[in-house]
C-alpha positions as CSV (number, residue, x, y, z in Angstrom):
1,M,42.5,-31.8,41.1
2,K,42.7,-28.3,42.3
3,R,46.5,-28.8,43.0
4,L,47.1,-30.6,40.0
5,F,45.6,-27.5,38.1
6,I,47.9,-25.0,40.0
7,F,51.0,-27.2,39.1
8,L,50.3,-27.4,35.3
9,I,49.7,-23.4,34.9
10,S,52.4,-22.4,37.8
11,F,55.0,-21.2,35.0
12,F,52.1,-19.8,33.0
13,I,53.5,-16.0,31.8
14,F,50.8,-13.6,30.7
15,T,51.0,-10.2,28.9
16,N,49.0,-6.9,30.3
17,I,46.6,-5.9,27.6
18,A,45.7,-2.7,29.6
19,S,46.8,0.6,28.5
20,S,48.1,1.6,32.2
21,E,50.9,-0.1,33.4
22,S,50.0,-0.6,36.7
23,R,48.7,-4.1,37.7
24,F,46.8,-3.0,40.9
25,G,43.6,-0.7,41.6
26,E,41.1,0.0,44.4
27,L,37.4,0.5,44.6
28,T,36.9,3.8,45.2
29,E,34.1,6.6,47.1
30,M,34.5,10.4,46.3
31,R,32.9,11.0,49.7
32,D,35.8,8.9,51.5
33,K,39.2,10.7,51.6
34,K,40.5,7.5,52.1
35,M,39.0,5.6,49.4
36,R,39.7,7.9,46.5
37,G,42.5,5.3,45.1
38,K,46.5,5.8,44.4
39,E,48.3,7.6,42.3
40,G,49.1,6.4,39.0
41,Q,46.8,3.0,39.3
42,W,43.3,1.8,38.8
43,V,39.9,3.0,40.2
44,R,36.6,1.3,40.0
45,P,34.3,3.6,41.7
46,H,31.8,1.5,43.4
47,P,28.5,1.4,43.0
48,G,30.3,4.4,41.2
49,P,28.3,7.7,39.5
50,F,27.5,5.5,36.3
51,V,23.9,4.8,37.2
52,W,21.3,5.8,35.0
53,N,19.1,6.8,37.7
54,K,21.9,9.3,39.1
55,I,22.4,10.6,35.6
56,E,18.9,10.8,34.3
57,N,16.6,10.9,37.0
58,E,13.9,12.1,34.8
59,K,13.5,11.3,31.3
60,G,15.4,13.3,28.8
61,K,17.3,15.6,32.4
62,F,20.8,14.3,32.5
63,S,23.0,15.6,35.4
64,W,26.9,15.2,35.0
65,E,28.2,16.5,38.1
66,E,28.9,13.3,39.7
67,V,30.6,11.8,36.8
68,D,32.5,14.7,36.0
69,K,33.7,14.9,39.4
70,N,35.0,11.5,39.4
71,V,36.8,11.8,35.8
72,L,38.4,14.8,36.8
73,Y,39.8,13.4,40.3
74,A,41.2,10.3,38.3
75,Q,42.6,12.6,35.7
76,E,44.8,15.1,38.4
77,H,45.9,11.7,39.9
78,N,46.9,9.9,36.7
79,Q,44.2,6.7,37.3
80,T,42.5,4.8,35.0
81,I,38.8,4.4,35.3
82,L,37.1,1.1,35.2
83,A,33.4,2.2,34.9
84,T,30.3,0.1,36.1
85,I,27.1,0.8,34.3
86,W,23.8,0.3,36.0
87,P,21.0,-0.1,33.3
88,H,18.4,1.1,36.1
89,A,16.1,4.3,36.2
90,D,13.4,4.8,38.8
91,W,11.1,6.5,36.5
92,E,11.6,4.4,33.6
93,Q,11.1,1.1,35.7
94,K,7.7,2.5,37.1
95,S,6.6,3.1,33.4
96,C,5.8,-0.8,33.2
97,K,5.2,-1.4,37.1
98,R,8.5,-3.2,37.7
99,K,8.7,-4.4,41.6
100,K,10.6,-2.1,43.8
101,V,13.6,-3.7,45.9
102,R,15.6,-2.8,48.7
103,S,18.8,-0.9,47.3
104,P,22.0,-2.5,48.3
105,F,23.4,0.8,48.6
106,G,21.3,3.0,50.2
107,K,18.4,5.4,49.2
108,G,21.0,7.5,46.9
109,F,20.9,4.6,44.4
110,T,17.9,3.1,43.1
111,K,14.8,1.4,44.1
112,Y,14.8,-1.2,40.7
113,L,17.1,-3.3,39.5
114,S,15.1,-5.0,36.8
115,K,15.5,-5.0,33.1
116,P,14.8,-1.8,31.5
117,C,11.0,-1.7,30.4
118,S,12.3,0.2,27.4
119,M,15.8,-0.8,25.9
120,E,15.5,2.6,23.5
121,D,15.3,4.8,26.6
122,Y,18.1,2.7,28.1
123,K,20.0,3.0,24.7
124,T,19.6,6.9,24.9
125,F,21.1,7.2,28.0
126,L,24.0,4.7,27.0
127,L,25.0,6.6,24.3
128,K,25.1,10.1,26.1
129,L,27.4,8.5,28.8
130,V,29.7,7.1,26.3
131,D,29.6,10.3,24.2
132,R,30.4,12.3,27.1
133,Y,33.4,10.3,28.0
134,D,34.9,8.8,24.9
135,G,37.4,11.6,24.0
136,D,36.6,11.9,20.4
137,G,36.5,15.5,20.7
138,S,32.6,15.9,20.2
139,N,30.4,16.3,23.1
140,D,32.8,15.5,25.5
141,M,33.1,16.5,29.2
142,P,34.6,20.1,29.1
143,G,38.4,19.2,30.2
144,L,38.4,15.7,29.4
145,T,42.3,14.7,28.7
146,K,41.9,10.9,29.8
147,P,38.8,9.3,28.1
148,I,37.1,6.3,30.0
149,K,37.7,3.2,27.7
150,Y,37.2,0.4,30.2
151,W,33.1,-0.5,30.7
152,D,32.4,-3.0,33.4
153,I,28.5,-4.0,32.4
154,M,26.7,-4.7,35.5
155,N,27.7,-6.3,38.8
156,E,27.3,-10.0,40.2
157,P,23.9,-10.7,38.1
158,E,23.6,-14.2,39.9
159,F,22.6,-12.4,42.9
160,D,19.0,-10.7,43.1
161,M,20.6,-8.0,45.7
162,F,22.2,-6.8,42.4
163,F,19.8,-7.7,39.7
164,R,16.3,-8.5,39.7
165,G,16.1,-10.8,36.0
166,S,16.4,-14.2,34.7
167,Q,19.4,-15.2,32.9
168,E,18.1,-14.5,29.7
169,D,17.2,-11.0,30.7
170,F,21.2,-10.2,31.9
171,V,22.2,-11.7,28.5
172,E,20.1,-9.4,26.6
173,I,20.9,-6.4,28.4
174,F,24.7,-7.6,28.6
175,N,24.9,-7.9,24.7
176,F,22.8,-5.2,23.8
177,S,25.0,-2.6,25.8
178,S,28.6,-4.1,24.5
179,K,27.3,-3.8,21.0
180,I,26.1,-0.1,21.3
181,I,29.4,0.8,23.5
182,K,31.6,-0.6,20.5
183,E,29.7,0.9,17.9
184,K,29.9,4.2,19.4
185,Q,33.7,4.1,20.9
186,K,35.7,1.7,18.5
187,D,38.8,1.4,21.1
188,A,36.2,0.6,24.2
189,V,37.1,-2.5,26.3
190,I,34.4,-4.7,27.6
191,V,34.7,-6.1,31.1
192,M,32.2,-8.9,32.0
193,A,30.2,-8.6,34.9
194,G,31.9,-9.8,37.9
195,A,31.4,-13.3,39.2
196,A,30.8,-13.3,42.8
197,G,32.9,-16.1,43.6
198,M,33.0,-19.6,42.6
199,F,30.8,-21.2,44.9
200,P,28.4,-23.9,43.3
201,E,25.8,-21.5,42.4
202,N,28.0,-18.9,40.7
203,K,29.6,-21.7,38.8
204,K,26.2,-23.1,37.7
205,Y,25.2,-19.5,36.3
206,W,28.0,-18.5,34.6
207,K,28.5,-21.9,32.9
208,S,24.8,-21.1,31.5
209,V,25.7,-17.6,30.8
210,L,29.4,-17.4,29.6
211,P,28.5,-19.0,26.1
212,K,25.9,-16.6,25.4
213,I,27.8,-13.3,26.3
214,R,31.5,-14.6,25.2
215,D,31.6,-12.8,21.8
216,H,30.5,-9.5,23.6
217,F,33.3,-8.9,26.4
218,D,37.3,-8.6,26.1
219,I,38.1,-9.2,29.9
220,A,36.9,-11.7,32.2
221,N,36.0,-10.7,35.7
222,I,36.0,-12.7,39.0
223,H,35.2,-11.3,42.5
224,H,36.6,-12.7,45.8
225,I,35.0,-11.4,49.0
226,S,35.5,-13.0,52.3
227,G,32.4,-14.6,53.9
228,P,31.2,-13.7,57.4
229,D,33.1,-16.9,58.8
230,G,36.1,-15.4,57.2
231,Q,36.3,-18.2,54.4
232,C,38.7,-17.2,51.6
233,D,40.4,-19.1,48.5
234,R,44.4,-18.6,48.4
235,E,44.1,-17.7,44.7
236,L,41.3,-15.5,44.8
237,W,39.3,-17.6,43.1
238,V,41.3,-17.2,39.7
239,D,42.5,-21.0,39.5
240,E,38.9,-22.6,39.5
241,F,37.6,-19.2,37.4
242,A,40.5,-19.9,34.7
243,A,38.8,-23.6,34.6
244,L,36.0,-22.7,34.2
245,L,36.4,-20.4,31.3
246,K,38.1,-23.2,29.7
247,S,35.5,-25.5,30.2
248,V,33.1,-23.1,28.3
249,N,36.0,-22.3,25.5
250,V,36.2,-18.7,26.8
251,D,40.0,-17.4,26.0
252,K,40.0,-14.1,27.7
253,P,42.3,-12.4,29.8
254,I,41.4,-12.3,33.8
255,W,40.7,-9.5,36.1
256,V,39.7,-9.6,39.7
257,T,38.1,-6.5,40.3
258,E,37.0,-6.9,43.9
259,A,39.8,-8.5,46.1
260,M,39.1,-9.1,50.0
261,T,40.8,-11.7,51.5
262,C,42.1,-13.3,55.2
263,G,45.3,-14.0,56.1
264,S,48.6,-12.8,54.0
265,P,47.5,-10.5,51.3
266,V,50.7,-10.3,49.4
267,K,50.8,-14.5,49.1
268,A,47.1,-14.2,48.0
269,W,47.7,-11.3,45.3
270,V,51.0,-13.3,44.2
271,K,49.0,-16.6,43.6
272,A,46.4,-15.0,41.5
273,F,48.8,-13.5,39.5
274,V,50.6,-16.6,39.2
275,N,47.4,-18.6,38.2
276,G,46.0,-15.9,35.1
277,A,45.0,-12.7,36.8
278,E,46.4,-9.5,34.9
279,L,45.0,-6.8,37.3
280,I,43.8,-6.9,40.9
281,I,41.6,-4.5,42.6
282,D,41.0,-4.2,46.3
283,V,37.9,-3.2,47.9
284,G,39.5,-0.3,49.8
285,V,40.3,-0.1,53.4
286,N,37.0,1.0,54.3
287,A,34.4,-1.5,52.2
288,P,31.8,-3.2,54.1
289,G,33.1,-6.6,55.5
290,P,36.1,-8.2,57.1
291,K,38.9,-5.8,57.5
292,M,42.6,-6.5,56.3
293,S,45.0,-6.1,59.2
294,K,47.1,-2.9,59.4
295,K,50.3,-5.3,59.2
296,G,48.7,-6.9,55.8
297,R,47.8,-3.5,54.5
298,K,51.4,-2.3,55.1
299,Q,52.8,-5.4,53.5
300,L,50.4,-5.2,50.4
301,N,51.5,-1.5,50.0
302,E,55.6,-2.1,49.9
303,F,54.3,-4.9,47.6
304,I,52.7,-2.8,45.2
305,N,55.8,-0.1,45.6
306,E,58.4,-2.4,44.7
307,Y,56.9,-4.9,42.1
308,D,54.0,-2.9,40.1
309,G,54.4,-2.7,36.3
310,F,55.7,-5.9,35.8
311,T,54.8,-7.5,32.3
312,S,55.1,-11.0,33.1
313,I,55.3,-13.5,36.3
314,K,56.3,-16.7,36.6
315,S,56.7,-19.3,39.6
316,I,60.6,-20.6,40.3
317,S,59.7,-22.3,43.3
318,K,56.9,-22.9,45.7
319,K,57.7,-19.6,47.5
320,Q,59.5,-17.4,45.0
321,V,58.3,-15.8,42.0
322,E,59.9,-13.7,39.1
323,F,58.7,-10.6,37.8
324,T,60.0,-8.9,34.4
325,Y,59.6,-5.6,33.4
326,K,59.8,-3.7,30.1
327,D,63.4,-2.9,29.9
328,G,64.0,-6.7,30.6
329,S,65.1,-6.5,34.2
330,K,63.6,-8.7,36.8
331,K,63.0,-9.2,40.3
332,I,62.6,-11.9,42.4
333,L,60.1,-12.2,45.3
334,E,60.3,-14.8,48.3
335,F,56.6,-15.0,49.9
C-alpha cells in the first residue's frame, strides 16, 4: 500500500507558500556556535526562548533579553524564524497546584507542562509576545527589521515528556492560541504542533485531534527522529503523514520541522520533497541522538548549496528528480 501511494504521488508538484525562498533550515541553540543556523535559511530555536516561563518568570515581569538575542542574530544572517510557543509558567501552574514533571530540557526550562490554570494569564503573555515581534511599528522590539510571522504552537503533545494533559486540553490550548495570534497579527502563519512520527500511537492521537484543530492552522507538521536502534523511514514519514491528513480531510502544506535520518540524507530529503514536503528542518550537528556521518553531512550541505530555492520538484525516474526555479530554469539530480 505504501509503495502504491508513493507511485501515485511521485509526479506531484508543489509550490512553497513561505516568504523565505529557502527550502531548508536547522534547529538552533544560541549557546552552541555550531547550531546557530546557516545564512539565508530557516531556523527553529529548540526548545528556544519562546517559553512563557522564561519570558514571564514572575507574574507581570517580562524579560525579553534571550528572545531579542535570537531575533537579532536571525536578522543579521537573513534567517527566517519558526518560533515554538511553550504555554507553561511555573508560577502560574503552582497557582492551581499542577503536578511537577521532570523537564525534558534541563533546569532552565519549566517544571510544569500542563494546561495553564488561567487562560487569561496565558493570553496576556501571548499578546505581549506577538506584539513585540509582529513588526507593526507599535511596541516592537528595538531594531526589529524582520518580524516573526511563523508560530509553531507546542511540540509533540502526544508525548508526556512535552505535554501533561488530555487531547481536549491540547485542542483548547492550540485553538485558543491560534485565534489570539491571528487576531493580533493578520499575516501570521500558524504551524501545527509537530507530530512525533507516524507510529501507531502517533497516528491514533492525530487522527482524533486533527479534525478538531484543522481550521486553526496553516501548515501541517511532522517530525522524523531515528530511534535508538537506528530505525528510520526513508521518506521521513511524509508519505504516511500525507495519507493521514487526507483521511481526515485536511488539505495543508507539509513541513518537516525535525529531520534526523540514517543512511543517505540526500536520498531521504529528496524522497520527502517528492512525497509532498515543502520545507525540511534538520535537527543540527549537535542535537541529541544518532549523528549524521561526516560524509552524509558533507553531501547534504553540497545538495542544499546546489539545489536550494526551487519552486517545484518532480520525479522523472526512480533515481532522478527535476527541480524548477523562478526563472524557469531546471536542474536534474541523480541520487
